[in-house]
C-alpha positions as CSV (number, residue, x, y, z in Angstrom):
1,M,95.8,103.2,53.6
2,S,96.0,99.7,52.3
3,V,93.8,96.6,52.2
4,Q,94.6,93.2,53.8
5,P,94.4,90.8,50.8
6,E,93.3,87.8,53.1
7,T,90.5,89.6,54.8
8,G,89.7,92.7,52.7
9,E,90.1,94.7,55.9
10,R,91.3,98.3,55.5
11,V,94.6,99.0,57.3
12,V,95.3,102.6,58.2
13,F,98.7,102.2,60.0
14,V,100.9,99.3,61.1
15,S,103.6,100.1,63.6
16,A,107.1,98.7,63.1
17,A,107.5,98.7,66.9
18,R,107.2,95.4,68.6
19,W,104.5,94.7,71.2
20,H,105.9,93.9,74.7
21,Q,104.2,91.8,77.3
22,D,106.5,93.1,80.0
23,N,105.9,96.3,81.9
24,E,108.0,98.1,84.5
25,H,105.2,98.6,87.0
26,V,105.8,102.3,87.1
27,L,103.4,105.2,86.7
28,V,104.8,108.6,85.6
29,V,102.7,111.6,86.4
30,A,103.7,114.7,84.3
31,C,102.5,117.8,82.6
32,P,101.8,117.8,78.9
33,D,103.6,121.0,78.1
34,P,105.0,120.5,74.6
35,R,108.1,122.7,75.4
36,F,109.3,119.9,77.7
37,R,108.0,116.8,75.9
38,E,111.3,115.6,74.5
39,A,113.2,116.6,77.7
40,R,110.7,114.7,79.8
41,G,111.3,111.5,77.8
42,E,115.0,112.0,77.9
43,F,114.9,112.6,81.7
44,I,112.9,109.5,82.4
45,D,115.2,107.4,80.3
46,A,118.4,108.9,81.7
47,R,117.4,109.2,85.4
48,Y,115.3,106.0,85.8
49,G,116.2,103.9,82.7
50,L,112.5,103.4,82.0
51,R,111.0,102.6,78.6
52,R,107.7,100.8,79.3
53,Y,106.0,102.8,82.0
54,D,102.5,104.1,82.2
55,P,102.3,107.8,81.5
56,L,99.6,109.9,83.2
57,I,100.0,113.2,81.3
58,I,97.8,115.9,82.8
59,P,98.1,119.7,83.2
60,G,100.0,120.5,86.4
61,G,101.4,116.9,86.6
62,P,101.8,115.9,90.2
63,H,99.6,118.9,91.4
64,A,96.6,117.4,89.6
65,V,96.8,114.2,91.7
66,L,96.8,115.9,95.1
67,L,93.9,115.7,97.4
68,S,93.5,119.4,97.2
69,A,93.1,119.3,93.4
70,S,89.6,119.8,91.9
71,N,89.6,116.5,90.0
72,F,91.3,114.5,92.7
73,F,88.7,111.6,92.8
74,L,88.5,111.3,89.0
75,I,92.3,111.2,88.7
76,R,92.7,108.8,91.6
77,D,90.1,106.5,89.9
78,M,92.2,106.6,86.8
79,I,95.3,105.6,88.8
80,R,93.4,102.8,90.4
81,L,92.2,101.5,87.1
82,L,95.8,101.5,85.7
83,D,97.2,100.0,88.8
84,N,94.7,97.1,88.7
85,A,95.8,96.4,85.1
86,H,99.5,96.9,85.5
87,G,100.4,96.6,89.2
88,F,102.4,99.7,90.1
89,E,105.4,99.3,92.4
90,R,106.5,102.9,91.9
91,I,104.9,106.3,91.0
92,I,107.1,109.1,89.8
93,G,106.0,112.7,89.6
94,I,107.6,115.2,87.2
95,S,107.0,119.0,87.2
96,H,108.7,121.7,85.3
97,F,109.6,125.4,85.5
98,D,107.1,128.0,84.1
99,C,104.1,125.6,84.3
100,R,100.9,127.3,82.9
101,A,98.7,125.1,85.1
102,Y,100.3,126.7,88.1
103,K,100.0,130.1,86.6
104,E,96.3,129.5,86.1
105,A,95.8,127.9,89.6
106,F,97.8,130.6,91.4
107,P,97.6,133.8,89.4
108,D,98.3,136.0,92.5
109,L,101.6,134.4,93.2
110,A,104.9,135.7,91.8
111,E,106.9,133.2,89.7
112,R,109.3,132.5,92.6
113,E,106.3,131.8,95.0
114,R,104.7,129.5,92.4
115,R,108.0,127.6,92.1
116,V,108.1,127.2,95.9
117,R,104.5,126.0,95.8
118,Q,105.5,123.4,93.1
119,M,108.3,122.1,95.3
120,E,105.9,121.8,98.2
121,D,103.4,120.1,96.0
122,L,106.0,117.6,94.9
123,R,106.8,116.7,98.5
124,S,103.0,116.3,99.1
125,F,102.7,114.2,96.0
126,M,105.4,111.8,97.2
127,A,103.8,111.4,100.6
128,E,100.3,111.0,99.1
129,M,101.5,108.5,96.5
130,R,103.2,106.4,99.2
131,T,99.8,106.3,101.0
132,A,97.9,105.7,97.8
133,L,100.1,102.7,96.8
134,D,99.6,101.2,100.2
135,S,95.8,101.6,100.0
136,L,95.7,100.5,96.3
137,H,97.4,97.3,97.2
138,Q,95.5,96.4,100.4
139,G,93.8,93.1,99.9
140,I,95.4,92.5,96.5
141,D,97.8,89.6,96.0
142,R,100.7,90.4,93.8
């Protein structure tokens, strides 16, 4: 920790990274599983070339945003807040193999059945996000 000589204000940390006004108008919804954290970032960069996107990191990733999810309205309100601030043009969902959120949500399914469910949920996520983007942007000039 240091002290700013001009103001006497205590400074805990100063980033060397530059602040950027620009934004890619993309929301990425993904699971926080630490086993895939670096891979997720690498995938987003390699597949989409994104660096300044809004991450919504929540257990289950895309599953948590579906209408059938228990916190649907809360999560959708978060997305609306972020969209109002950053104007999403695209929403990307990323899920991963061996997701604990799916194990907890569907304990009676075998691993293969859970994976099938994840793939179905990703398709539902894509459809719901298309609808959500349309409804988020109704009446908003961009």
